[in-house]
C-alpha positions as CSV (number, residue, x, y, z in Angstrom):
1,X,0.5,-0.3,-0.2
2,X,1.2,3.5,-1.0
3,X,2.3,5.4,2.2
4,X,-0.4,8.8,3.1
5,X,1.4,11.7,2.5
6,X,1.7,12.2,6.6
7,X,4.6,8.6,6.3
8,X,5.9,10.7,2.3
9,X,6.9,13.7,4.7
10,X,8.5,11.5,6.7
11,X,10.6,8.5,4.2
12,X,11.9,12.2,2.3
13,X,12.9,13.9,5.3
14,X,14.9,10.2,6.4
15,X,15.7,10.5,2.5
16,X,19.8,10.0,1.0
17,X,20.7,11.4,-2.5
18,X,21.3,8.3,-4.8
19,X,21.9,9.1,-8.7
20,X,20.2,12.4,-8.6
21,X,17.9,11.2,-6.8
22,X,16.0,11.4,-3.3
23,X,15.4,8.0,-2.1
24,X,14.4,6.4,1.3
25,X,15.1,3.0,1.6
26,X,12.7,0.3,3.0
27,X,13.4,-3.1,5.7
28,X,12.2,-5.0,2.2
29,X,14.5,-3.8,0.3
30,X,12.6,-1.8,-2.2
31,X,13.0,2.0,-3.0
32,X,11.3,5.0,-2.9
33,X,12.1,8.2,-5.0
34,X,10.5,11.5,-4.6
35,X,9.4,14.1,-6.8
36,X,11.8,16.9,-5.7
37,X,13.8,19.1,-8.2
38,X,17.7,18.3,-6.1
39,X,18.8,22.4,-7.3
40,X,15.7,23.4,-5.6
41,X,15.9,21.0,-2.4
42,X,19.7,23.2,-2.1
43,X,18.0,26.2,-2.0
44,X,14.8,25.3,0.8
45,X,17.2,24.0,2.7
46,X,19.9,27.1,2.5
47,X,17.3,29.4,2.4
48,X,15.4,28.1,6.2
49,X,19.3,27.6,7.3
50,X,20.4,31.0,6.7
51,X,17.2,33.0,7.8
52,X,16.3,30.9,10.5
53,X,13.1,31.1,12.9
54,X,11.9,28.4,15.9
55,X,9.0,27.0,13.9
56,X,9.8,27.1,9.6
57,X,8.8,25.8,6.2
58,X,8.8,26.4,3.2
59,X,7.4,24.7,-0.4
60,X,7.1,24.7,-3.5
61,X,5.4,22.7,-5.8
62,X,4.0,22.7,-9.3
63,X,0.2,23.5,-9.7
64,X,-0.9,21.9,-12.4
65,X,-0.1,18.1,-11.2
66,X,0.8,18.8,-7.2
67,X,4.4,17.6,-7.8
68,X,5.9,18.9,-4.8
69,X,9.4,20.5,-6.3
70,X,11.0,21.7,-2.7
71,X,10.1,20.9,1.0
72,X,11.9,22.2,3.9
73,X,11.1,22.9,7.4
74,X,12.9,23.6,11.4
75,X,11.3,22.6,14.4
76,X,12.7,24.1,17.5
77,X,16.3,24.3,16.3
78,X,16.3,21.0,14.1
79,X,15.6,20.6,10.8
80,X,12.0,19.1,10.8
81,X,8.9,18.7,8.4
82,X,7.0,17.7,11.1
83,X,5.6,21.6,10.8
84,X,3.9,21.0,8.0
85,X,1.2,18.1,10.0
86,X,0.4,21.3,13.0
87,X,-2.7,22.7,12.4
88,X,-2.3,24.7,15.2
89,X,-1.4,28.3,13.4
90,X,-4.3,30.7,13.1
91,X,-5.0,31.4,9.4
92,X,-4.6,35.1,9.9
93,X,-5.7,36.7,6.8
94,X,-4.5,34.4,4.4
95,X,-8.5,33.7,5.7
96,X,-9.5,36.5,3.5
97,X,-8.8,34.1,0.5
98,X,-12.3,32.2,1.5
99,X,-13.9,35.8,2.7
100,X,-13.0,37.3,-1.2
101,X,-13.7,34.1,-2.4
102,X,-17.1,33.5,-0.7
103,X,-17.5,36.9,-1.6
104,X,-16.7,37.1,-5.5
105,X,-18.8,34.0,-5.8
106,X,-22.4,35.0,-4.5
107,X,-21.6,38.9,-6.0
108,X,-21.4,40.4,-9.5
109,X,-18.8,42.8,-8.8
110,X,-15.5,43.7,-10.6
111,X,-11.3,43.8,-8.6
112,X,-12.0,47.6,-9.2
113,X,-15.8,48.6,-7.0
114,X,-15.1,50.4,-4.5
115,X,-16.6,49.0,-0.8
116,X,-17.2,51.1,2.5
117,X,-15.3,50.4,6.1
118,X,-14.8,51.9,9.0
119,X,-11.3,52.1,9.9
120,X,-8.6,51.7,11.8
121,X,-7.5,48.8,9.3
122,X,-4.6,47.3,11.2
123,X,-6.0,46.9,15.0
124,X,-8.7,44.0,15.9
125,X,-12.3,46.5,16.4
126,X,-15.1,44.8,15.0
127,X,-17.2,47.0,17.3
128,X,-15.4,49.7,16.3
129,X,-15.6,48.6,12.0
130,X,-19.1,48.1,11.6
131,X,-20.5,50.9,13.7
132,X,-18.3,54.8,13.0
133,X,-19.7,58.3,11.9
134,X,-17.3,58.3,9.0
135,X,-17.2,55.8,6.7
136,X,-13.7,55.4,4.5
137,X,-13.7,53.7,0.7
138,X,-11.8,51.1,-0.2
139,X,-10.9,49.3,-4.2
140,X,-12.1,45.6,-3.4
141,X,-9.1,45.3,-5.2
142,X,-6.8,47.9,-2.9
143,X,-8.5,46.0,0.0
144,X,-7.0,42.7,-0.6
145,X,-3.9,44.0,-1.3
146,X,-3.6,45.8,2.0
147,X,-5.3,43.5,4.5
148,X,-8.2,45.8,5.4
149,X,-9.6,44.0,7.8
150,X,-12.6,46.4,8.9
151,X,-13.6,45.9,5.3
152,X,-13.2,42.5,4.7
153,X,-15.2,42.1,8.5
154,X,-17.6,43.8,6.6
155,X,-18.4,41.5,3.8
156,X,-18.5,38.7,5.8
157,X,-20.9,40.1,8.0
158,X,-22.9,40.7,4.4
159,X,-22.4,37.1,3.4
160,X,-23.1,35.4,6.7
161,X,-21.8,32.6,8.1
162,X,-23.2,29.8,5.8
163,X,-22.4,31.0,2.2
164,X,-18.5,31.6,4.3
165,X,-18.9,27.9,5.8
166,X,-19.9,26.7,2.0
167,X,-16.8,27.6,0.3
168,X,-14.8,26.9,3.5
169,X,-15.2,23.2,3.3
170,X,-13.9,23.1,-0.3
171,X,-11.2,24.3,1.0
172,X,-10.7,21.0,3.6
173,X,-11.2,22.8,6.9
174,X,-12.4,20.3,9.6
175,X,-11.3,18.0,7.9
176,X,-8.3,15.7,8.0
177,X,-6.6,14.3,4.9
178,X,-4.0,11.3,4.4
179,X,-3.7,11.5,7.8
180,X,-2.4,15.0,8.6
181,X,-5.6,16.9,10.6
182,X,-6.1,20.2,8.5
183,X,-7.5,23.8,9.9
184,X,-10.5,24.1,12.6
185,X,-12.9,26.9,12.0
186,X,-15.6,27.8,15.0
187,X,-18.7,28.6,14.1
188,X,-18.8,32.9,15.2
189,X,-21.1,33.7,17.8
190,X,-22.1,36.9,16.3
191,X,-21.8,39.6,14.2
192,X,-18.7,40.4,16.7
193,X,-17.1,37.0,16.4
194,X,-18.3,37.0,12.5
195,X,-16.1,40.2,11.4
196,X,-13.5,38.7,13.1
197,X,-13.0,35.3,11.1
198,X,-13.7,37.2,7.6
199,X,-10.8,39.6,8.6
200,X,-8.9,35.8,9.9
201,X,-8.4,37.7,13.0
202,X,-9.8,34.9,15.0
203,X,-11.8,31.2,14.9
204,X,-9.7,30.0,12.5
205,X,-6.8,27.7,11.8
206,X,-4.3,26.8,8.9
207,X,-2.5,23.9,8.1
208,X,0.4,24.2,5.9
209,X,-0.6,21.6,3.6
210,X,-3.4,22.8,3.5
211,X,-2.5,26.1,2.5
212,X,-1.0,24.1,-0.9
213,X,-4.4,22.8,-1.1
214,X,-5.6,26.2,-0.9
215,X,-2.9,27.9,-3.1
216,X,-3.9,25.3,-5.9
217,X,-7.6,25.6,-5.7
218,X,-7.8,30.3,-5.3
219,X,-5.6,30.0,-7.9
220,X,-6.1,27.4,-10.3
221,X,-10.2,26.2,-9.9
222,X,-9.4,22.7,-9.8
223,X,-8.7,20.4,-6.3
224,X,-5.6,18.9,-7.5
225,X,-3.9,16.6,-5.0
226,X,0.0,17.6,-3.6
227,X,2.4,14.6,-4.3
228,X,5.9,13.5,-3.1
229,X,6.0,10.9,-4.2
230,X,7.4,9.5,-7.7
231,X,7.2,6.1,-7.8
232,X,8.4,3.0,-5.5
233,X,11.0,-0.2,-7.5
234,X,10.7,-3.7,-5.9
235,X,13.9,-4.4,-4.4
236,X,14.1,-7.3,-8.0
237,X,13.8,-3.4,-9.9
238,X,10.6,-3.7,-11.0
239,X,7.9,-0.3,-10.5
240,X,5.5,-0.7,-8.3
241,X,3.7,1.9,-8.2
242,X,4.1,5.3,-10.9
243,X,3.1,8.4,-9.6
244,X,0.3,10.5,-11.8
245,X,-1.7,13.7,-10.2
246,X,-4.8,13.4,-9.3
247,X,-7.5,16.4,-10.7
248,X,-10.8,15.6,-8.1
249,X,-12.5,17.9,-9.5
250,X,-13.0,21.6,-10.5
251,X,-14.3,23.6,-7.1
252,X,-14.6,27.4,-8.3
253,X,-16.0,28.4,-11.2
254,X,-14.0,30.7,-14.3
255,X,-14.8,33.5,-14.0
256,X,-14.3,33.9,-10.7
257,X,-10.4,32.3,-10.2
258,X,-9.6,35.1,-13.2
259,X,-11.0,37.8,-10.3
260,X,-9.3,36.4,-8.2
261,X,-6.6,35.6,-9.5
262,X,-6.4,39.4,-10.6
263,X,-7.0,40.4,-7.2
264,X,-4.6,38.7,-5.5
265,X,-1.9,40.6,-7.5
266,X,-2.2,43.3,-5.8
267,X,-0.3,42.2,-2.4
268,X,2.9,41.9,-4.1
269,X,2.5,44.7,-7.3
270,X,1.2,47.4,-4.3
271,X,0.6,45.9,-1.6
272,X,1.8,44.3,2.0
273,X,4.3,42.3,0.4
274,X,5.3,44.2,-2.1
275,X,8.9,45.8,-0.4
276,X,10.4,42.2,-0.9
277,X,9.1,41.6,-4.3
278,X,10.8,44.8,-6.3
279,X,13.6,46.4,-6.6
280,X,14.3,50.2,-5.9
281,X,13.2,50.6,-9.5
282,X,10.0,48.6,-9.2
283,X,11.2,46.0,-10.7
284,X,9.7,42.3,-9.9
285,X,12.0,40.6,-8.5
286,X,11.1,37.3,-10.3
287,X,10.8,38.4,-13.3
288,X,6.8,37.4,-13.1
289,X,4.1,38.9,-12.4
290,X,2.9,36.8,-8.6
291,X,-0.4,36.7,-6.6
292,X,-0.8,35.8,-3.0
293,X,-1.4,36.9,0.5
294,X,0.1,37.8,4.2
295,X,-0.9,36.6,6.9
296,X,0.5,37.8,10.5
297,X,-1.0,36.7,14.3
298,X,-0.1,36.2,17.6
299,X,-0.7,32.6,18.8
300,X,-0.4,31.5,22.4
301,X,-0.6,28.1,21.4
302,X,2.8,28.3,19.9
303,X,3.9,30.9,21.8
304,X,5.5,33.3,19.0
305,X,4.2,35.0,16.0
306,X,2.5,33.4,13.0
307,X,3.7,34.4,9.9
308,X,2.4,33.4,6.2
309,X,2.8,34.1,2.5
310,X,1.0,32.4,0.3
311,X,1.2,33.0,-3.4
312,X,1.2,31.1,-6.8
313,X,3.1,32.8,-10.4
314,X,3.1,33.7,-13.4
315,X,0.2,35.2,-12.2
316,X,-1.5,35.1,-15.9
317,X,-0.9,31.5,-16.0
318,X,-0.5,30.2,-12.8
319,X,2.9,27.3,-13.1
320,X,4.1,26.7,-9.4
321,X,2.9,27.7,-5.8
322,X,4.6,28.8,-2.8
323,X,3.5,28.7,0.7
324,X,5.8,29.9,3.0
325,X,5.8,30.0,6.8
326,X,7.2,30.9,10.3
327,X,7.0,31.1,14.2
328,X,9.4,33.5,16.4
329,X,9.9,36.5,17.7
330,X,9.0,39.2,15.1
331,X,11.4,39.8,12.8
332,X,12.4,42.3,9.9
333,X,12.4,39.2,7.5
334,X,9.1,37.9,6.4
335,X,8.2,34.3,4.8
336,X,6.9,37.1,1.3
337,X,11.0,37.3,1.2
338,X,12.1,33.3,1.1
339,X,8.9,33.6,-1.0
340,X,10.5,35.5,-3.5
341,X,13.6,33.6,-3.1
342,X,12.9,30.5,-3.9
343,X,9.9,32.3,-7.2
344,X,13.6,33.9,-8.5
345,X,15.3,30.6,-8.0
346,X,12.4,28.4,-10.1
347,X,12.0,31.4,-12.8
348,X,15.1,33.5,-13.0
349,X,17.8,31.1,-12.1
350,X,19.7,33.4,-9.7
351,X,21.3,31.9,-7.1
352,X,24.9,33.1,-6.5
353,X,24.6,35.5,-4.1
354,X,21.7,37.7,-1.8
355,X,20.9,40.1,-4.4
356,X,18.8,41.6,-2.1
357,X,20.5,43.4,1.3
358,X,19.3,42.4,4.7
359,X,19.6,45.9,6.2
360,X,16.8,46.4,3.8
361,X,14.3,45.3,5.9
362,X,16.3,46.0,9.5
363,X,13.1,48.4,9.9
364,X,11.1,46.6,8.5
365,X,8.4,45.4,11.2
366,X,4.8,45.6,9.1
367,X,4.1,42.4,6.8
368,X,0.2,41.2,8.0
């Protein structure tokens, strides 16, 4: 029987290089071969070693097939893929993807359409979000890119919890898949709770493998199963298993996906990830347009600040996705920087040295 993904990750963590491939030897003499690209894997390993956190993970994957191209993690100072099996990370503003897609499904709106909101944008004040004397306006495009909490809180209240949950179930919330528990949504008790859920401030957690599926579904509309085992060869050299991509079906309408892609680039072009993806002249450092979302929220249970970046590229015709997450003390270096570096390596082959000085980010403390 083929190992589930949870066991496959453990095997890969204990694999060795043989003839340019990662291989795990079974007790019966058979060999398990993995999908990762050795060059990209070396980059992933180098990134987490160069910029370590208490808990950290980075994964690059093919959106069309689900093939994992590189995956690396740290847990309390040791290299480990255990962080990918934890489902206690706050979803934070990554949950805005669920709110946005639910809103796009239920309303005939355009990215440039404007909506009202009550500031402050980043503070946890749902009562203020839903009731204020002076309202401001933002386009849906800019609200997503700047991670506008009050506006997304309002969208959630407009939608209602059943509509949001209808989408969330398709992204595997409150589920266990392939031996890995995914994120949990706690039903809101009132509109204030619902606003906090819709903005990503509370009531939801996220698992990194689930974040892979979330990225695939939101950027392609298809549910493609991620995998890391490419083939299994018996002791006598017979191929007893060879992986083929598994597309489980269409989850989102094409028009919803197109609008989501158009909106998601706002995060990188002029939103919370802008300074990590552009140089001083405004050129995108990956060579292609990237869509994505950042997320930041403290976790008492995990003992630190949880930060996310999920993204896909090229934005117009997505080919690869990336998920980066970390837990630790506040740092000027964000997951979006690591995401940019591995996307840059994939699309441009740039890895000699560090093209962006670390000191550029030393005074930065944002990254919602």
